[in-house]
C-alpha positions, 0 to 999 in steps of 0.5 A: 245275698247282696246284703250280706256282702257288706258284712262278709269282708270285714268278718273275714278281716277280723277272722284273719286278724284273730288267726294272725294272718294279714288280710290287707288289700295290698296286691302284688303284680302277680295277683293283679295280673292273675285277676285281670286275666281271669276276668278276661277269660271268663268274659270271653267264655260267657260272651255267647251265652252258651257253653260246651265241654271245650270251654269248660276244659279251657277254664279248668286249664286256666285254673290249673295253670295259675294254681301251679 
């Protein structure tokens, strides 16, 4: 699994290039903030090592709020 990650990103860039979709790493402020907040939320959820329905509901709510 970990050996494939070095080949997956260049493959996705080539496929995006063929499709005419730019695949650069130039992230705007919204994408950077969304990634940072998502990492914080998931880190807080995994801190205890247990989960319940409320934590799952919070993760789904976070996903829906960023999707809109």
